[in-house]
N, CA, C and O atoms as a GROMACS GRO file, in nm:
protein
  484
    1MET      N    1   0.397  -0.242   1.775
    1MET     CA    2   0.443  -0.112   1.734
    1MET      C    3   0.577  -0.081   1.798
    1MET      O    4   0.668  -0.033   1.730
    2LYS      N    5   0.593  -0.108   1.926
    2LYS     CA    6   0.719  -0.081   1.994
    2LYS      C    7   0.826  -0.179   1.948
    2LYS      O    8   0.944  -0.144   1.943
    3ILE      N    9   0.786  -0.301   1.916
    3ILE     CA   10   0.882  -0.400   1.871
    3ILE      C   11   0.942  -0.358   1.737
    3ILE      O   12   1.062  -0.374   1.716
    4GLN      N   13   0.861  -0.304   1.649
    4GLN     CA   14   0.911  -0.259   1.519
    4GLN      C   15   1.012  -0.147   1.537
    4GLN      O   16   1.116  -0.146   1.472
    5ALA      N   17   0.981  -0.052   1.623
    5ALA     CA   18   1.074   0.059   1.647
    5ALA      C   19   1.203   0.007   1.708
    5ALA      O   20   1.312   0.055   1.674
    6LEU      N   21   1.193  -0.089   1.797
    6LEU     CA   22   1.312  -0.147   1.860
    6LEU      C   23   1.396  -0.220   1.756
    6LEU      O   24   1.518  -0.208   1.757
    7MET      N   25   1.332  -0.294   1.668
    7MET     CA   26   1.406  -0.367   1.564
    7MET      C   27   1.476  -0.270   1.468
    7MET      O   28   1.589  -0.295   1.426
    8ILE      N   29   1.412  -0.162   1.435
    8ILE     CA   30   1.474  -0.062   1.347
    8ILE      C   31   1.594   0.001   1.417
    8ILE      O   32   1.698   0.022   1.355
    9ALA      N   33   1.579   0.031   1.545
    9ALA     CA   34   1.690   0.089   1.620
    9ALA      C   35   1.808  -0.007   1.628
    9ALA      O   36   1.923   0.035   1.615
   10VAL      N   37   1.780  -0.136   1.649
   10VAL     CA   38   1.887  -0.237   1.654
   10VAL      C   39   1.955  -0.248   1.519
   10VAL      O   40   2.077  -0.257   1.512
   11ALA      N   41   1.877  -0.247   1.412
   11ALA     CA   42   1.934  -0.257   1.277
   11ALA      C   43   2.022  -0.136   1.248
   11ALA      O   44   2.132  -0.149   1.193
   12LEU      N   45   1.975  -0.018   1.284
   12LEU     CA   46   2.055   0.102   1.261
   12LEU      C   47   2.182   0.101   1.346
   12LEU      O   48   2.288   0.142   1.300
   13ALA      N   49   2.171   0.053   1.470
   13ALA     CA   50   2.288   0.045   1.556
   13ALA      C   51   2.389  -0.054   1.500
   13ALA      O   52   2.509  -0.028   1.501
   14ALA      N   53   2.340  -0.168   1.450
   14ALA     CA   54   2.429  -0.268   1.393
   14ALA      C   55   2.496  -0.213   1.267
   14ALA      O   56   2.615  -0.235   1.245
   15ALA      N   57   2.421  -0.143   1.186
   15ALA     CA   58   2.478  -0.085   1.065
   15ALA      C   59   2.581   0.022   1.100
   15ALA      O   60   2.686   0.032   1.036
   16GLY      N   61   2.552   0.101   1.203
   16GLY     CA   62   2.646   0.203   1.247
   16GLY      C   63   2.773   0.142   1.303
   16GLY      O   64   2.882   0.193   1.279
   17THR      N   65   2.759   0.033   1.378
   17THR     CA   66   2.875  -0.036   1.434
   17THR      C   67   2.961  -0.095   1.322
   17THR      O   68   3.084  -0.085   1.326
   18ALA      N   69   2.896  -0.156   1.224
   18ALA     CA   70   2.970  -0.213   1.111
   18ALA      C   71   3.042  -0.103   1.033
   18ALA      O   72   3.156  -0.120   0.990
   19PHE      N   73   2.975   0.008   1.016
   19PHE     CA   74   3.037   0.119   0.945
   19PHE      C   75   3.157   0.173   1.023
   19PHE      O   76   3.261   0.202   0.965
   20ALA      N   77   3.143   0.188   1.153
   20ALA     CA   78   3.252   0.238   1.237
   20ALA      C   79   3.368   0.141   1.238
   20ALA      O   80   3.484   0.184   1.233
   21ALA      N   81   3.341   0.012   1.245
   21ALA     CA   82   3.449  -0.088   1.245
   21ALA      C   83   3.520  -0.087   1.111
   21ALA      O   84   3.642  -0.097   1.106
   22ASP      N   85   3.446  -0.074   1.004
   22ASP     CA   86   3.504  -0.071   0.871
   22ASP      C   87   3.588   0.055   0.854
   22ASP      O   88   3.696   0.049   0.796
   23TYR      N   89   3.540   0.166   0.903
   23TYR     CA   90   3.609   0.293   0.889
   23TYR      C   91   3.737   0.296   0.973
   23TYR      O   92   3.840   0.346   0.929
   24SER      N   93   3.728   0.243   1.095
   24SER     CA   94   3.845   0.245   1.183
   24SER      C   95   3.949   0.144   1.141
   24SER      O   96   4.064   0.158   1.182
   25ALA      N   97   3.918   0.046   1.062
   25ALA     CA   98   4.013  -0.054   1.015
   25ALA      C   99   4.100   0.003   0.905
   25ALA      O  100   4.191  -0.065   0.858
   26GLY      N  101   4.075   0.123   0.862
   26GLY     CA  102   4.158   0.186   0.761
   26GLY      C  103   4.119   0.151   0.620
   26GLY      O  104   4.204   0.151   0.531
   27SER      N  105   3.996   0.122   0.595
   27SER     CA  106   3.952   0.087   0.461
   27SER      C  107   3.948   0.213   0.376
   27SER      O  108   3.946   0.326   0.426
   28SER      N  109   3.948   0.191   0.248
   28SER     CA  110   3.945   0.305   0.156
   28SER      C  111   3.807   0.368   0.156
   28SER      O  112   3.711   0.309   0.204
   29GLY      N  113   3.799   0.485   0.101
   29GLY     CA  114   3.672   0.559   0.097
   29GLY      C  115   3.567   0.489   0.015
   29GLY      O  116   3.448   0.501   0.044
   30THR      N  117   3.607   0.415  -0.087
   30THR     CA  118   3.508   0.346  -0.170
   30THR      C  119   3.443   0.234  -0.093
   30THR      O  120   3.323   0.208  -0.109
   31GLN      N  121   3.520   0.166  -0.008
   31GLN     CA  122   3.460   0.059   0.071
   31GLN      C  123   3.363   0.118   0.174
   31GLN      O  124   3.258   0.062   0.200
   32ALA      N  125   3.401   0.231   0.229
   32ALA     CA  126   3.313   0.296   0.325
   32ALA      C  127   3.183   0.339   0.258
   32ALA      O  128   3.075   0.326   0.315
   33ASN      N  129   3.196   0.391   0.134
   33ASN     CA  130   3.076   0.431   0.059
   33ASN      C  131   2.990   0.310   0.026
   33ASN      O  132   2.868   0.318   0.032
   34ASN      N  133   3.054   0.199  -0.011
   34ASN     CA  134   2.978   0.077  -0.041
   34ASN      C  135   2.904   0.029   0.083
   34ASN      O  136   2.788  -0.013   0.074
   35SER      N  137   2.971   0.034   0.198
   35SER     CA  138   2.908  -0.010   0.322
   35SER      C  139   2.791   0.082   0.357
   35SER      O  140   2.685   0.035   0.398
   36ALA      N  141   2.809   0.212   0.340
   36ALA     CA  142   2.703   0.308   0.371
   36ALA      C  143   2.585   0.290   0.277
   36ALA      O  144   2.470   0.300   0.319
   37SER      N  145   2.614   0.264   0.148
   37SER     CA  146   2.504   0.248   0.054
   37SER      C  147   2.427   0.120   0.081
   37SER      O  148   2.305   0.116   0.064
   38SER      N  149   2.498   0.014   0.123
   38SER     CA  150   2.427  -0.111   0.153
   38SER      C  151   2.341  -0.095   0.278
   38SER      O  152   2.232  -0.150   0.286
   39SER      N  153   2.390  -0.019   0.377
   39SER     CA  154   2.309   0.002   0.496
   39SER      C  155   2.190   0.091   0.465
   39SER      O  156   2.083   0.074   0.523
   40SER      N  157   2.206   0.187   0.373
   40SER     CA  158   2.092   0.271   0.337
   40SER      C  159   1.990   0.190   0.257
   40SER      O  160   1.870   0.216   0.266
   41GLU      N  161   2.037   0.093   0.177
   41GLU     CA  162   1.944   0.006   0.106
   41GLU      C  163   1.866  -0.080   0.205
   41GLU      O  164   1.746  -0.100   0.190
   42ALA      N  165   1.936  -0.131   0.306
   42ALA     CA  166   1.869  -0.211   0.408
   42ALA      C  167   1.769  -0.124   0.485
   42ALA      O  168   1.660  -0.169   0.519
   43SER      N  169   1.809  -0.001   0.513
   43SER     CA  170   1.721   0.090   0.584
   43SER      C  171   1.596   0.120   0.502
   43SER      O  172   1.485   0.125   0.556
   44SER      N  173   1.614   0.142   0.372
   44SER     CA  174   1.497   0.169   0.287
   44SER      C  175   1.409   0.046   0.274
   44SER      O  176   1.287   0.058   0.263
   45ALA      N  177   1.469  -0.074   0.276
   45ALA     CA  178   1.389  -0.196   0.272
   45ALA      C  179   1.309  -0.210   0.401
   45ALA      O  180   1.193  -0.250   0.399
   46ASP      N  181   1.373  -0.175   0.515
   46ASP     CA  182   1.301  -0.179   0.643
   46ASP      C  183   1.186  -0.079   0.642
   46ASP      O  184   1.077  -0.108   0.693
   47LYS      N  185   1.211   0.038   0.584
   47LYS     CA  186   1.106   0.140   0.578
   47LYS      C  187   0.989   0.091   0.493
   47LYS      O  188   0.873   0.112   0.529
   48ALA      N  189   1.019   0.025   0.380
   48ALA     CA  190   0.913  -0.025   0.294
   48ALA      C  191   0.832  -0.133   0.366
   48ALA      O  192   0.709  -0.136   0.358
   49THR      N  193   0.902  -0.220   0.438
   49THR     CA  194   0.833  -0.326   0.512
   49THR      C  195   0.747  -0.266   0.622
   49THR      O  196   0.634  -0.309   0.645
   50THR      N  197   0.803  -0.167   0.690
   50THR     CA  198   0.728  -0.100   0.797
   50THR      C  199   0.605  -0.031   0.740
   50THR      O  200   0.497  -0.035   0.800
   51LYS      N  201   0.621   0.032   0.625
   51LYS     CA  202   0.509   0.103   0.562
   51LYS      C  203   0.398   0.005   0.526
   51LYS      O  204   0.280   0.033   0.546
   52LYS      N  205   0.437  -0.111   0.472
   52LYS     CA  206   0.337  -0.212   0.435
   52LYS      C  207   0.264  -0.263   0.559
   52LYS      O  208   0.142  -0.281   0.557
   53SER      N  209   0.340  -0.287   0.665
   53SER     CA  210   0.274  -0.339   0.786
   53SER      C  211   0.182  -0.234   0.847
   53SER      O  212   0.077  -0.268   0.901
   54HIS      N  213   0.220  -0.107   0.838
   54HIS     CA  214   0.133   0.000   0.888
   54HIS      C  215   0.004   0.005   0.807
   54HIS      O  216  -0.104   0.026   0.862
   55LYS      N  217   0.015  -0.014   0.677
   55LYS     CA  218  -0.105  -0.013   0.592
   55LYS      C  219  -0.197  -0.129   0.628
   55LYS      O  220  -0.319  -0.113   0.633
   56LYS      N  221  -0.138  -0.247   0.654
   56LYS     CA  222  -0.220  -0.362   0.691
   56LYS      C  223  -0.293  -0.336   0.822
   56LYS      O  224  -0.412  -0.366   0.834
   57VAL      N  225  -0.223  -0.281   0.918
   57VAL     CA  226  -0.284  -0.252   1.048
   57VAL      C  227  -0.394  -0.149   1.031
   57VAL      O  228  -0.501  -0.162   1.091
   58ALA      N  229  -0.369  -0.046   0.950
   58ALA     CA  230  -0.470   0.059   0.929
   58ALA      C  231  -0.594   0.001   0.862
   58ALA      O  232  -0.706   0.036   0.899
   59LYS      N  233  -0.575  -0.086   0.763
   59LYS     CA  234  -0.690  -0.148   0.696
   59LYS      C  235  -0.770  -0.234   0.792
   59LYS      O  236  -0.893  -0.234   0.789
   60LYS      N  237  -0.699  -0.308   0.878
   60LYS     CA  238  -0.766  -0.393   0.973
   60LYS      C  239  -0.847  -0.310   1.073
   60LYS      O  240  -0.961  -0.344   1.105
   61LYS      N  241  -0.788  -0.201   1.122
   61LYS     CA  242  -0.859  -0.114   1.216
   61LYS      C  243  -0.981  -0.052   1.150
   61LYS      O  244  -1.087  -0.040   1.211
   62HIS      N  245  -0.966  -0.012   1.023
   62HIS     CA  246  -1.077   0.049   0.951
   62HIS      C  247  -1.192  -0.050   0.936
   62HIS      O  248  -1.309  -0.015   0.954
   63ALA      N  249  -1.159  -0.176   0.901
   63ALA     CA  250  -1.261  -0.278   0.885
   63ALA      C  251  -1.332  -0.304   1.018
   63ALA      O  252  -1.454  -0.323   1.020
   64GLU      N  253  -1.256  -0.306   1.128
   64GLU     CA  254  -1.316  -0.327   1.260
   64GLU      C  255  -1.410  -0.212   1.295
   64GLU      O  256  -1.518  -0.235   1.349
   65LYS      N  257  -1.370  -0.090   1.265
   65LYS     CA  258  -1.454   0.026   1.295
   65LYS      C  259  -1.583   0.021   1.213
   65LYS      O  260  -1.691   0.054   1.263
   66GLN      N  261  -1.572  -0.020   1.086
   66GLN     CA  262  -1.692  -0.029   1.004
   66GLN      C  263  -1.787  -0.136   1.057
   66GLN      O  264  -1.909  -0.116   1.058
   67ALA      N  265  -1.731  -0.248   1.101
   67ALA     CA  266  -1.815  -0.355   1.155
   67ALA      C  267  -1.885  -0.308   1.282
   67ALA      O  268  -2.003  -0.337   1.303
   68MET      N  269  -1.813  -0.236   1.366
   68MET     CA  270  -1.873  -0.186   1.490
   68MET      C  271  -1.980  -0.082   1.460
   68MET      O  272  -2.084  -0.079   1.526
   69ALA      N  273  -1.957   0.002   1.359
   69ALA     CA  274  -2.056   0.102   1.322
   69ALA      C  275  -2.183   0.036   1.270
   69ALA      O  276  -2.294   0.080   1.300
   70LYS      N  277  -2.166  -0.070   1.192
   70LYS     CA  278  -2.282  -0.141   1.140
   70LYS      C  279  -2.360  -0.207   1.254
   70LYS      O  280  -2.483  -0.203   1.256
   71GLN      N  281  -2.288  -0.267   1.348
   71GLN     CA  282  -2.353  -0.330   1.463
   71GLN      C  283  -2.426  -0.224   1.546
   71GLN      O  284  -2.537  -0.247   1.593
   72HIS      N  285  -2.364  -0.109   1.562
   72HIS     CA  286  -2.424   0.001   1.638
   72HIS      C  287  -2.552   0.048   1.569
   72HIS      O  288  -2.654   0.072   1.634
   73HIS      N  289  -2.546   0.061   1.438
   73HIS     CA  290  -2.664   0.103   1.361
   73HIS      C  291  -2.777   0.002   1.376
   73HIS      O  292  -2.893   0.039   1.397
   74ASN      N  293  -2.743  -0.126   1.365
   74ASN     CA  294  -2.846  -0.230   1.378
   74ASN      C  295  -2.910  -0.228   1.517
   74ASN      O  296  -3.030  -0.249   1.531
   75MET      N  297  -2.828  -0.203   1.620
   75MET     CA  298  -2.880  -0.197   1.755
   75MET      C  299  -2.981  -0.082   1.768
   75MET      O  300  -3.088  -0.098   1.827
   76HIS      N  301  -2.944   0.035   1.713
   76HIS     CA  302  -3.034   0.150   1.722
   76HIS      C  303  -3.161   0.127   1.640
   76HIS      O  304  -3.270   0.168   1.680
   77ALA      N  305  -3.147   0.063   1.525
   77ALA     CA  306  -3.264   0.037   1.441
   77ALA      C  307  -3.360  -0.057   1.512
   77ALA      O  308  -3.482  -0.036   1.508
   78SER      N  309  -3.307  -0.160   1.577
   78SER     CA  310  -3.396  -0.253   1.647
   78SER      C  311  -3.459  -0.186   1.769
   78SER      O  312  -3.575  -0.212   1.800
   79ALA      N  313  -3.384  -0.100   1.836
   79ALA     CA  314  -3.440  -0.029   1.952
   79ALA      C  315  -3.549   0.067   1.907
   79ALA      O  316  -3.651   0.080   1.975
   80HIS      N  317  -3.528   0.132   1.794
   80HIS     CA  318  -3.630   0.224   1.742
   80HIS      C  319  -3.757   0.147   1.706
   80HIS      O  320  -3.868   0.192   1.732
   81HIS      N  321  -3.738   0.031   1.644
   81HIS     CA  322  -3.853  -0.050   1.606
   81HIS      C  323  -3.931  -0.094   1.731
   81HIS      O  324  -4.054  -0.096   1.731
   82ALA      N  325  -3.858  -0.128   1.836
   82ALA     CA  326  -3.924  -0.171   1.960
   82ALA      C  327  -4.002  -0.056   2.023
   82ALA      O  328  -4.105  -0.079   2.086
   83ASN      N  329  -3.953   0.067   2.008
   83ASN     CA  330  -4.019   0.182   2.068
   83ASN      C  331  -4.141   0.230   1.992
   83ASN      O  332  -4.215   0.314   2.043
   84THR      N  333  -4.163   0.181   1.872
   84THR     CA  334  -4.278   0.228   1.796
   84THR      C  335  -4.408   0.168   1.848
   84THR      O  336  -4.516   0.217   1.815
   85HIS      N  337  -4.400   0.063   1.930
   85HIS     CA  338  -4.519  -0.002   1.982
   85HIS      C  339  -4.538   0.029   2.130
   85HIS      O  340  -4.591  -0.053   2.205
   86ALA      N  341  -4.494   0.146   2.173
   86ALA     CA  342  -4.497   0.181   2.314
   86ALA      C  343  -4.638   0.203   2.366
   86ALA      O  344  -4.660   0.192   2.486
   87MET      N  345  -4.732   0.232   2.281
   87MET     CA  346  -4.866   0.264   2.327
   87MET      C  347  -4.953   0.140   2.346
   87MET      O  348  -5.068   0.152   2.388
   88GLY      N  349  -4.901   0.022   2.316
   88GLY     CA  350  -4.976  -0.100   2.339
   88GLY      C  351  -5.069  -0.138   2.226
   88GLY      O  352  -5.138  -0.239   2.236
   89ALA      N  353  -5.072  -0.061   2.121
   89ALA     CA  354  -5.156  -0.096   2.007
   89ALA      C  355  -5.068  -0.161   1.902
   89ALA      O  356  -5.006  -0.093   1.821
   90GLY      N  357  -5.062  -0.293   1.904
   90GLY     CA  358  -4.978  -0.367   1.812
   90GLY      C  359  -5.026  -0.354   1.670
   90GLY      O  360  -5.129  -0.291   1.644
   91PRO      N  361  -4.955  -0.410   1.579
   91PRO     CA  362  -4.994  -0.401   1.438
   91PRO      C  363  -5.127  -0.473   1.414
   91PRO      O  364  -5.152  -0.579   1.471
   92ALA      N  365  -5.209  -0.415   1.330
   92ALA     CA  366  -5.340  -0.472   1.301
   92ALA      C  367  -5.326  -0.585   1.200
   92ALA      O  368  -5.257  -0.570   1.099
   93SER      N  369  -5.389  -0.693   1.227
   93SER     CA  370  -5.390  -0.803   1.131
   93SER      C  371  -5.527  -0.804   1.064
   93SER      O  372  -5.619  -0.737   1.112
   94PRO      N  373  -5.544  -0.875   0.957
   94PRO     CA  374  -5.674  -0.876   0.889
   94PRO      C  375  -5.787  -0.931   0.977
   94PRO      O  376  -5.904  -0.901   0.951
   95LEU      N  377  -5.756  -1.010   1.079
   95LEU     CA  378  -5.859  -1.066   1.164
   95LEU      C  379  -5.903  -0.970   1.273
   95LEU      O  380  -6.001  -0.997   1.343
   96THR      N  381  -5.834  -0.858   1.290
   96THR     CA  382  -5.865  -0.764   1.396
   96THR      C  383  -5.974  -0.668   1.351
   96THR      O  384  -5.968  -0.610   1.243
   97ASP      N  385  -6.074  -0.654   1.435
   97ASP     CA  386  -6.180  -0.557   1.407
   97ASP      C  387  -6.131  -0.421   1.457
   97ASP      O  388  -6.121  -0.400   1.578
   98LEU      N  389  -6.101  -0.330   1.368
   98LEU     CA  390  -6.044  -0.202   1.406
   98LEU      C  391  -6.142  -0.113   1.479
   98LEU      O  392  -6.101  -0.016   1.544
   99ASN      N  393  -6.271  -0.142   1.470
   99ASN     CA  394  -6.372  -0.060   1.537
   99ASN      C  395  -6.421  -0.123   1.667
   99ASN      O  396  -6.520  -0.077   1.723
  100ALA      N  397  -6.355  -0.226   1.715
  100ALA     CA  398  -6.400  -0.296   1.836
  100ALA      C  399  -6.383  -0.204   1.957
  100ALA      O  400  -6.278  -0.141   1.972
  101PRO      N  401  -6.486  -0.197   2.045
  101PRO     CA  402  -6.477  -0.111   2.163
  101PRO      C  403  -6.370  -0.158   2.263
  101PRO      O  404  -6.312  -0.076   2.334
  102SER      N  405  -6.345  -0.288   2.270
  102SER     CA  406  -6.244  -0.336   2.364
  102SER      C  407  -6.104  -0.286   2.323
  102SER      O  408  -6.022  -0.252   2.408
  103ARG      N  409  -6.080  -0.282   2.194
  103ARG     CA  410  -5.951  -0.232   2.147
  103ARG      C  411  -5.938  -0.084   2.181
  103ARG      O  412  -5.832  -0.039   2.226
  104GLN      N  413  -6.044  -0.009   2.158
  104GLN     CA  414  -6.041   0.134   2.187
  104GLN      C  415  -6.018   0.160   2.336
  104GLN      O  416  -5.943   0.250   2.373
  105SER      N  417  -6.081   0.081   2.421
  105SER     CA  418  -6.062   0.101   2.565
  105SER      C  419  -5.918   0.066   2.606
  105SER      O  420  -5.860   0.133   2.692
  106ARG      N  421  -5.860  -0.038   2.545
  106ARG     CA  422  -5.720  -0.070   2.574
  106ARG      C  423  -5.628   0.043   2.531
  106ARG      O  424  -5.533   0.077   2.602
  107MET      N  425  -5.655   0.100   2.415
  107MET     CA  426  -5.572   0.211   2.366
  107MET      C  427  -5.586   0.332   2.457
  107MET      O  428  -5.487   0.398   2.489
  108ASP      N  429  -5.710   0.362   2.499
  108ASP     CA  430  -5.731   0.475   2.589
  108ASP      C  431  -5.660   0.454   2.722
  108ASP      O  432  -5.598   0.547   2.775
  109GLN      N  433  -5.669   0.333   2.776
  109GLN     CA  434  -5.602   0.303   2.903
  109GLN      C  435  -5.450   0.313   2.889
  109GLN      O  436  -5.383   0.368   2.977
  110ALA      N  437  -5.396   0.262   2.779
  110ALA     CA  438  -5.252   0.270   2.756
  110ALA      C  439  -5.208   0.415   2.745
  110ALA      O  440  -5.103   0.453   2.796
  111TYR      N  441  -5.289   0.497   2.678
  111TYR     CA  442  -5.255   0.639   2.665
  111TYR      C  443  -5.258   0.710   2.800
  111TYR      O  444  -5.171   0.792   2.830
  112MET      N  445  -5.358   0.678   2.881
  112MET     CA  446  -5.366   0.741   3.014
  112MET      C  447  -5.246   0.699   3.100
  112MET      O  448  -5.188   0.782   3.171
  113ASP      N  449  -5.210   0.570   3.094
  113ASP     CA  450  -5.093   0.523   3.170
  113ASP      C  451  -4.966   0.594   3.124
  113ASP      O  452  -4.885   0.638   3.205
  114TRP      N  453  -4.952   0.604   2.994
  114TRP     CA  454  -4.833   0.671   2.939
  114TRP      C  455  -4.829   0.818   2.980
  114TRP      O  456  -4.725   0.870   3.019
  115ASN      N  457  -4.944   0.884   2.970
  115ASN     CA  458  -4.953   1.026   3.005
  115ASN      C  459  -4.923   1.046   3.154
  115ASN      O  460  -4.857   1.143   3.192
  116HIS      N  461  -4.970   0.954   3.237
  116HIS     CA  462  -4.943   0.961   3.381
  116HIS      C  463  -4.792   0.946   3.410
  116HIS      O  464  -4.737   1.017   3.494
  117ARG      N  465  -4.727   0.854   3.340
  117ARG     CA  466  -4.583   0.835   3.357
  117ARG      C  467  -4.505   0.956   3.310
  117ARG      O  468  -4.402   0.990   3.368
  118GLN      N  469  -4.552   1.022   3.206
  118GLN     CA  470  -4.484   1.142   3.156
  118GLN      C  471  -4.494   1.256   3.256
  118GLN      O  472  -4.402   1.338   3.266
  119GLY      N  473  -4.602   1.264   3.328
  119GLY     CA  474  -4.623   1.369   3.425
  119GLY      C  475  -4.531   1.357   3.546
  119GLY      O  476  -4.503   1.457   3.611
  120ARG      N  477  -4.485   1.238   3.577
  120ARG     CA  478  -4.397   1.216   3.691
  120ARG      C  479  -4.257   1.270   3.667
  120ARG      O  480  -4.188   1.304   3.763
  121ARG      N  481  -4.216   1.280   3.546
  121ARG     CA  482  -4.078   1.320   3.515
  121ARG      C  483  -4.061   1.465   3.526
  121ARG      O  484  -3.951   1.516   3.503
   0.00000   0.00000   0.00000
């Protein structure tokens, strides 16, 4: 970014120096106008190039932000999924007896542990 501004300043200084040298050499007004118009054309070309490069940088930054947002979303989604099994009762499979007393006692113990931890805060 600073390099582009420096290059534009150098180009404008060079164009100004050329214009001053041309003007002080006693050239006619038409030559001075031709020199000024050519420097303004160069300046507008520099502006167009600068505008294009700014657009490229902006698009690149936007794409990076979108990628980071997607990564952030995925991280939160996986963390949320991990927190849904906090009580120790994992997903039931067809082989699991949902009415088994051992399962119920594990769930009760997990709930008491969780409740005890909540009371400490």
